N, CA, C and O atoms as CSV, one atom per row, in Angstrom:
chain,resi,resn,atom,element,x,y,z
A,1,MET,N,N,0.841,-1.171,0.000
A,1,MET,CA,C,0.000,0.000,0.000
A,1,MET,C,C,0.884,1.232,0.000
A,1,MET,O,O,1.859,1.314,0.747
A,2,LEU,N,N,0.535,2.180,-0.840
A,2,LEU,CA,C,1.182,3.483,-0.874
A,2,LEU,C,C,0.157,4.517,-0.442
A,2,LEU,O,O,-1.029,4.368,-0.736
A,3,TYR,N,N,0.590,5.559,0.247
A,3,TYR,CA,C,-0.346,6.598,0.657
A,3,TYR,C,C,0.342,7.951,0.614
A,3,TYR,O,O,1.548,8.069,0.832
A,4,PHE,N,N,-0.462,8.967,0.327
A,4,PHE,CA,C,0.009,10.338,0.243
A,4,PHE,C,C,-1.034,11.243,0.883
A,4,PHE,O,O,-2.228,10.973,0.754
A,5,PRO,N,N,-0.629,12.300,1.563
A,5,PRO,CA,C,-1.614,13.238,2.110
A,5,PRO,C,C,-2.433,13.859,0.972
A,5,PRO,O,O,-1.897,14.151,-0.096
A,6,ALA,N,N,-3.716,14.055,1.206
A,6,ALA,CA,C,-4.601,14.609,0.187
A,6,ALA,C,C,-5.707,15.413,0.848
A,6,ALA,O,O,-5.880,15.376,2.066
A,7,LYS,N,N,-6.453,16.141,0.025
A,7,LYS,CA,C,-7.569,16.927,0.547
A,7,LYS,C,C,-8.765,16.050,0.871
A,7,LYS,O,O,-9.501,16.331,1.817
A,8,THR,N,N,-8.969,14.995,0.100
A,8,THR,CA,C,-10.080,14.071,0.327
A,8,THR,C,C,-9.560,12.637,0.321
A,8,THR,O,O,-8.504,12.354,-0.245
A,9,LEU,N,N,-10.295,11.753,0.943
A,9,LEU,CA,C,-9.934,10.342,0.982
A,9,LEU,C,C,-10.255,9.706,-0.369
A,9,LEU,O,O,-11.383,9.797,-0.853
A,10,SER,N,N,-9.263,9.065,-0.969
A,10,SER,CA,C,-9.482,8.394,-2.251
A,10,SER,C,C,-8.635,7.125,-2.303
A,10,SER,O,O,-7.667,6.971,-1.559
A,11,MET,N,N,-9.026,6.222,-3.205
A,11,MET,CA,C,-8.338,4.945,-3.310
A,11,MET,C,C,-8.158,4.576,-4.772
A,11,MET,O,O,-9.023,4.837,-5.609
A,12,GLY,N,N,-7.020,3.964,-5.062
A,12,GLY,CA,C,-6.749,3.410,-6.379
A,12,GLY,C,C,-6.220,2.001,-6.213
A,12,GLY,O,O,-5.609,1.674,-5.196
A,13,ILE,N,N,-6.459,1.161,-7.222
A,13,ILE,CA,C,-6.027,-0.234,-7.153
A,13,ILE,C,C,-5.173,-0.526,-8.384
A,13,ILE,O,O,-5.561,-0.199,-9.506
A,14,ALA,N,N,-4.020,-1.136,-8.174
A,14,ALA,CA,C,-3.141,-1.513,-9.279
A,14,ALA,C,C,-2.959,-3.032,-9.256
A,14,ALA,O,O,-2.349,-3.581,-8.339
A,15,ILE,N,N,-3.496,-3.696,-10.274
A,15,ILE,CA,C,-3.421,-5.155,-10.355
A,15,ILE,C,C,-2.827,-5.531,-11.706
A,15,ILE,O,O,-3.291,-5.069,-12.749
A,16,SER,N,N,-1.804,-6.370,-11.678
A,16,SER,CA,C,-1.176,-6.793,-12.922
A,16,SER,C,C,-1.850,-8.048,-13.469
A,16,SER,O,O,-2.686,-8.657,-12.802
A,17,LYS,N,N,-1.481,-8.418,-14.670
A,17,LYS,CA,C,-2.045,-9.611,-15.295
A,17,LYS,C,C,-1.524,-10.889,-14.651
A,17,LYS,O,O,-2.016,-11.978,-14.948
A,18,LYS,N,N,-0.543,-10.767,-13.781
A,18,LYS,CA,C,-0.030,-11.932,-13.057
A,18,LYS,C,C,-1.066,-12.494,-12.086
A,18,LYS,O,O,-0.955,-13.640,-11.650
A,19,HIS,N,N,-2.071,-11.689,-11.749
A,19,HIS,CA,C,-3.112,-12.132,-10.828
A,19,HIS,C,C,-4.122,-13.055,-11.487
A,19,HIS,O,O,-4.925,-13.678,-10.793
A,20,GLY,N,N,-4.100,-13.155,-12.782
A,20,GLY,CA,C,-5.025,-14.054,-13.459
A,20,GLY,C,C,-5.780,-13.364,-14.572
A,20,GLY,O,O,-5.412,-12.281,-15.027
A,21,LYS,N,N,-6.845,-14.017,-14.997
A,21,LYS,CA,C,-7.652,-13.476,-16.092
A,21,LYS,C,C,-8.503,-12.314,-15.611
A,21,LYS,O,O,-8.539,-12.009,-14.419
A,22,ALA,N,N,-9.187,-11.668,-16.545
A,22,ALA,CA,C,-9.930,-10.438,-16.249
A,22,ALA,C,C,-10.979,-10.645,-15.165
A,22,ALA,O,O,-11.131,-9.791,-14.291
A,23,HIS,N,N,-11.704,-11.754,-15.200
A,23,HIS,CA,C,-12.748,-11.951,-14.188
A,23,HIS,C,C,-12.156,-12.102,-12.794
A,23,HIS,O,O,-12.787,-11.699,-11.817
A,24,THR,N,N,-10.962,-12.672,-12.678
A,24,THR,CA,C,-10.291,-12.798,-11.376
A,24,THR,C,C,-9.838,-11.428,-10.888
A,24,THR,O,O,-10.016,-11.091,-9.717
A,25,ARG,N,N,-9.251,-10.640,-11.783
A,25,ARG,CA,C,-8.794,-9.306,-11.407
A,25,ARG,C,C,-9.974,-8.420,-11.010
A,25,ARG,O,O,-9.863,-7.636,-10.068
A,26,ASN,N,N,-11.092,-8.533,-11.710
A,26,ASN,CA,C,-12.278,-7.749,-11.367
A,26,ASN,C,C,-12.828,-8.144,-10.001
A,26,ASN,O,O,-13.265,-7.282,-9.239
A,27,ARG,N,N,-12.810,-9.438,-9.682
A,27,ARG,CA,C,-13.268,-9.891,-8.370
A,27,ARG,C,C,-12.377,-9.330,-7.268
A,27,ARG,O,O,-12.870,-8.895,-6.227
A,28,ILE,N,N,-11.068,-9.341,-7.494
A,28,ILE,CA,C,-10.122,-8.796,-6.514
A,28,ILE,C,C,-10.414,-7.312,-6.289
A,28,ILE,O,O,-10.423,-6.847,-5.149
A,29,LYS,N,N,-10.651,-6.576,-7.362
A,29,LYS,CA,C,-10.945,-5.152,-7.236
A,29,LYS,C,C,-12.246,-4.911,-6.479
A,29,LYS,O,O,-12.321,-3.993,-5.662
A,30,ARG,N,N,-13.271,-5.721,-6.738
A,30,ARG,CA,C,-14.540,-5.582,-6.010
A,30,ARG,C,C,-14.340,-5.841,-4.522
A,30,ARG,O,O,-14.863,-5.109,-3.682
A,31,LEU,N,N,-13.578,-6.893,-4.198
A,31,LEU,CA,C,-13.320,-7.209,-2.793
A,31,LEU,C,C,-12.524,-6.104,-2.111
A,31,LEU,O,O,-12.812,-5.747,-0.969
A,32,LEU,N,N,-11.528,-5.562,-2.800
A,32,LEU,CA,C,-10.716,-4.495,-2.218
A,32,LEU,C,C,-11.527,-3.221,-2.001
A,32,LEU,O,O,-11.353,-2.546,-0.986
A,33,ARG,N,N,-12.405,-2.885,-2.937
A,33,ARG,CA,C,-13.249,-1.703,-2.751
A,33,ARG,C,C,-14.143,-1.851,-1.529
A,33,ARG,O,O,-14.291,-0.918,-0.740
A,34,GLU,N,N,-14.736,-3.026,-1.380
A,34,GLU,CA,C,-15.616,-3.254,-0.225
A,34,GLU,C,C,-14.817,-3.253,1.082
A,34,GLU,O,O,-15.266,-2.689,2.080
A,35,ALA,N,N,-13.649,-3.875,1.082
A,35,ALA,CA,C,-12.804,-3.888,2.278
A,35,ALA,C,C,-12.375,-2.468,2.642
A,35,ALA,O,O,-12.321,-2.123,3.822
A,36,PHE,N,N,-12.071,-1.644,1.642
A,36,PHE,CA,C,-11.689,-0.262,1.897
A,36,PHE,C,C,-12.861,0.506,2.496
A,36,PHE,O,O,-12.680,1.272,3.443
A,37,ARG,N,N,-14.071,0.308,1.950
A,37,ARG,CA,C,-15.258,0.983,2.491
A,37,ARG,C,C,-15.486,0.601,3.948
A,37,ARG,O,O,-15.862,1.445,4.762
A,38,ASN,N,N,-15.261,-0.661,4.277
A,38,ASN,CA,C,-15.500,-1.142,5.638
A,38,ASN,C,C,-14.453,-0.663,6.629
A,38,ASN,O,O,-14.760,-0.515,7.812
A,39,THR,N,N,-13.232,-0.417,6.188
A,39,THR,CA,C,-12.145,-0.095,7.113
A,39,THR,C,C,-11.630,1.335,7.011
A,39,THR,O,O,-10.767,1.718,7.802
A,40,CYS,N,N,-12.115,2.136,6.079
A,40,CYS,CA,C,-11.556,3.481,5.895
A,40,CYS,C,C,-11.813,4.386,7.103
A,40,CYS,O,O,-11.139,5.405,7.253
A,41,GLY,N,N,-12.756,4.042,7.953
A,41,GLY,CA,C,-13.019,4.828,9.153
A,41,GLY,C,C,-11.879,4.778,10.155
A,41,GLY,O,O,-11.816,5.605,11.064
A,42,GLU,N,N,-10.985,3.826,10.000
A,42,GLU,CA,C,-9.847,3.695,10.915
A,42,GLU,C,C,-8.740,4.702,10.614
A,42,GLU,O,O,-7.853,4.906,11.442
A,43,LEU,N,N,-8.780,5.334,9.441
A,43,LEU,CA,C,-7.751,6.304,9.079
A,43,LEU,C,C,-8.000,7.632,9.782
A,43,LEU,O,O,-9.125,8.129,9.806
A,44,ASP,N,N,-6.945,8.200,10.352
A,44,ASP,CA,C,-7.030,9.516,10.981
A,44,ASP,C,C,-6.507,10.548,9.991
A,44,ASP,O,O,-5.310,10.834,9.970
A,45,GLY,N,N,-7.379,11.103,9.183
A,45,GLY,CA,C,-6.977,12.096,8.197
A,45,GLY,C,C,-7.362,11.661,6.795
A,45,GLY,O,O,-7.923,10.585,6.586
A,46,CYS,N,N,-7.049,12.519,5.847
A,46,CYS,CA,C,-7.378,12.238,4.448
A,46,CYS,C,C,-6.109,11.889,3.683
A,46,CYS,O,O,-5.108,12.604,3.734
A,47,TYR,N,N,-6.181,10.787,2.986
A,47,TYR,CA,C,-5.045,10.305,2.209
A,47,TYR,C,C,-5.512,9.827,0.851
A,47,TYR,O,O,-6.671,9.461,0.659
A,48,SER,N,N,-4.590,9.840,-0.072
A,48,SER,CA,C,-4.791,9.199,-1.355
A,48,SER,C,C,-4.047,7.863,-1.255
A,48,SER,O,O,-2.827,7.839,-1.090
A,49,VAL,N,N,-4.782,6.762,-1.355
A,49,VAL,CA,C,-4.236,5.432,-1.095
A,49,VAL,C,C,-4.176,4.641,-2.396
A,49,VAL,O,O,-5.142,4.613,-3.159
A,50,ILE,N,N,-3.041,4.001,-2.644
A,50,ILE,CA,C,-2.893,3.091,-3.778
A,50,ILE,C,C,-2.635,1.710,-3.217
A,50,ILE,O,O,-1.685,1.509,-2.460
A,51,ILE,N,N,-3.478,0.754,-3.585
A,51,ILE,CA,C,-3.376,-0.609,-3.065
A,51,ILE,C,C,-2.783,-1.513,-4.128
A,51,ILE,O,O,-3.250,-1.551,-5.266
A,52,LEU,N,N,-1.740,-2.244,-3.737
A,52,LEU,CA,C,-1.062,-3.195,-4.608
A,52,LEU,C,C,-1.162,-4.579,-3.968
A,52,LEU,O,O,-0.322,-4.926,-3.137
A,53,PRO,N,N,-2.166,-5.377,-4.333
A,53,PRO,CA,C,-2.341,-6.675,-3.672
A,53,PRO,C,C,-1.268,-7.686,-4.079
A,53,PRO,O,O,-0.755,-7.658,-5.198
A,54,LYS,N,N,-0.948,-8.571,-3.150
A,54,LYS,CA,C,-0.006,-9.649,-3.423
A,54,LYS,C,C,-0.725,-10.777,-4.154
A,54,LYS,O,O,-1.939,-10.936,-4.029
A,55,ILE,N,N,0.027,-11.545,-4.907
A,55,ILE,CA,C,-0.545,-12.683,-5.623
A,55,ILE,C,C,-0.790,-13.808,-4.626
A,55,ILE,O,O,0.087,-14.144,-3.830
A,56,SER,N,N,-1.985,-14.388,-4.674
A,56,SER,CA,C,-2.384,-15.448,-3.766
A,56,SER,C,C,-3.269,-16.435,-4.505
A,56,SER,O,O,-3.796,-16.133,-5.576
A,57,GLU,N,N,-3.430,-17.622,-3.921
A,57,GLU,CA,C,-4.305,-18.616,-4.534
A,57,GLU,C,C,-5.769,-18.311,-4.252
A,57,GLU,O,O,-6.629,-18.534,-5.105
A,58,ALA,N,N,-6.054,-17.804,-3.062
A,58,ALA,CA,C,-7.436,-17.513,-2.684
A,58,ALA,C,C,-7.508,-16.100,-2.101
A,58,ALA,O,O,-6.642,-15.683,-1.332
A,59,TYR,N,N,-8.547,-15.384,-2.482
A,59,TYR,CA,C,-8.765,-14.031,-1.982
A,59,TYR,C,C,-10.091,-14.001,-1.246
A,59,TYR,O,O,-11.072,-14.599,-1.688
A,60,SER,N,N,-10.114,-13.298,-0.115
A,60,SER,CA,C,-11.364,-13.194,0.639
A,60,SER,C,C,-11.489,-11.793,1.224
A,60,SER,O,O,-10.496,-11.095,1.427
A,61,LEU,N,N,-12.712,-11.405,1.485
A,61,LEU,CA,C,-12.991,-10.091,2.045
A,61,LEU,C,C,-12.355,-9.940,3.424
A,61,LEU,O,O,-11.797,-8.888,3.735
A,62,LYS,N,N,-12.434,-10.971,4.244
A,62,LYS,CA,C,-11.861,-10.907,5.595
A,62,LYS,C,C,-10.350,-10.699,5.567
A,62,LYS,O,O,-9.815,-9.923,6.359
A,63,SER,N,N,-9.662,-11.388,4.658
A,63,SER,CA,C,-8.203,-11.237,4.593
A,63,SER,C,C,-7.820,-9.831,4.129
A,63,SER,O,O,-6.855,-9.252,4.629
A,64,PHE,N,N,-8.580,-9.280,3.169
A,64,PHE,CA,C,-8.302,-7.919,2.721
A,64,PHE,C,C,-8.597,-6.911,3.827
A,64,PHE,O,O,-7.831,-5.966,4.018
A,65,GLU,N,N,-9.691,-7.098,4.556
A,65,GLU,CA,C,-10.011,-6.186,5.651
A,65,GLU,C,C,-8.943,-6.226,6.736
A,65,GLU,O,O,-8.566,-5.188,7.279
A,66,LYS,N,N,-8.461,-7.410,7.048
A,66,LYS,CA,C,-7.416,-7.560,8.067
A,66,LYS,C,C,-6.130,-6.872,7.619
A,66,LYS,O,O,-5.488,-6.178,8.408
A,67,SER,N,N,-5.755,-7.059,6.368
A,67,SER,CA,C,-4.536,-6.445,5.838
A,67,SER,C,C,-4.650,-4.918,5.815
A,67,SER,O,O,-3.725,-4.216,6.222
A,68,LEU,N,N,-5.787,-4.410,5.338
A,68,LEU,CA,C,-5.971,-2.964,5.286
A,68,LEU,C,C,-6.003,-2.361,6.682
A,68,LEU,O,O,-5.472,-1.272,6.901
A,69,SER,N,N,-6.615,-3.053,7.615
A,69,SER,CA,C,-6.679,-2.558,8.984
A,69,SER,C,C,-5.280,-2.418,9.582
A,69,SER,O,O,-4.978,-1.417,10.232
A,70,SER,N,N,-4.434,-3.414,9.365
A,70,SER,CA,C,-3.068,-3.336,9.894
A,70,SER,C,C,-2.270,-2.239,9.187
A,70,SER,O,O,-1.459,-1.563,9.821
A,71,CYS,N,N,-2.487,-2.058,7.904
A,71,CYS,CA,C,-1.805,-0.988,7.172
A,71,CYS,C,C,-2.251,0.386,7.670
A,71,CYS,O,O,-1.431,1.291,7.827
A,72,PHE,N,N,-3.556,0.538,7.919
A,72,PHE,CA,C,-4.065,1.819,8.397
A,72,PHE,C,C,-3.529,2.151,9.782
A,72,PHE,O,O,-3.292,3.320,10.086
A,73,LYS,N,N,-3.335,1.146,10.623
A,73,LYS,CA,C,-2.747,1.388,11.944
A,73,LYS,C,C,-1.327,1.921,11.804
A,73,LYS,O,O,-0.929,2.828,12.535
A,74,LYS,N,N,-0.567,1.364,10.873
A,74,LYS,CA,C,0.800,1.832,10.639
A,74,LYS,C,C,0.806,3.260,10.098
A,74,LYS,O,O,1.656,4.067,10.474
A,75,VAL,N,N,-0.141,3.567,9.218
A,75,VAL,CA,C,-0.243,4.916,8.670
A,75,VAL,C,C,-0.537,5.900,9.791
A,75,VAL,O,O,0.075,6.967,9.851
A,76,ASN,N,N,-1.455,5.563,10.672
A,76,ASN,CA,C,-1.797,6.446,11.796
A,76,ASN,C,C,-0.613,6.651,12.723
A,76,ASN,O,O,-0.411,7.755,13.230
A,77,GLU,N,N,0.178,5.604,12.957
A,77,GLU,CA,C,1.352,5.728,13.818
A,77,GLU,C,C,2.384,6.635,13.184
A,77,GLU,O,O,2.999,7.445,13.877
A,78,CYS,N,N,2.589,6.517,11.877
A,78,CYS,CA,C,3.557,7.365,11.184
A,78,CYS,C,C,3.104,8.819,11.152
A,78,CYS,O,O,3.928,9.732,11.211
A,79,ALA,N,N,1.809,9.033,11.059
A,79,ALA,CA,C,1.280,10.403,10.999
A,79,ALA,C,C,1.443,11.118,12.351
A,79,ALA,O,O,1.603,12.338,12.394
A,80,LYS,N,N,1.403,10.357,13.448
A,80,LYS,CA,C,1.536,10.967,14.777
A,80,LYS,C,C,2.952,11.441,15.042
A,80,LYS,O,O,3.154,12.401,15.786
A,81,SER,N,N,3.930,10.787,14.449
A,81,SER,CA,C,5.320,11.172,14.742
A,81,SER,C,C,5.876,12.174,13.787
A,81,SER,O,O,7.030,12.580,13.921
């Protein structure tokens, strides 16, 4: 995940063809958008976020939410210092 300070909260997703065919990449993007919607309240401030998912055999909403939550905690810690 990459993040930059911004005026409004926004998200972008970068997925390569290494993740599979188009329907697989679209499913990953749908899951990431929903996970971001569910966890974006944990961010303290407005950022422009770029998500770069790792290649995996199985993708799930819970795993994406857990990963984003841990990333957002790190972002908040860095912003405080």
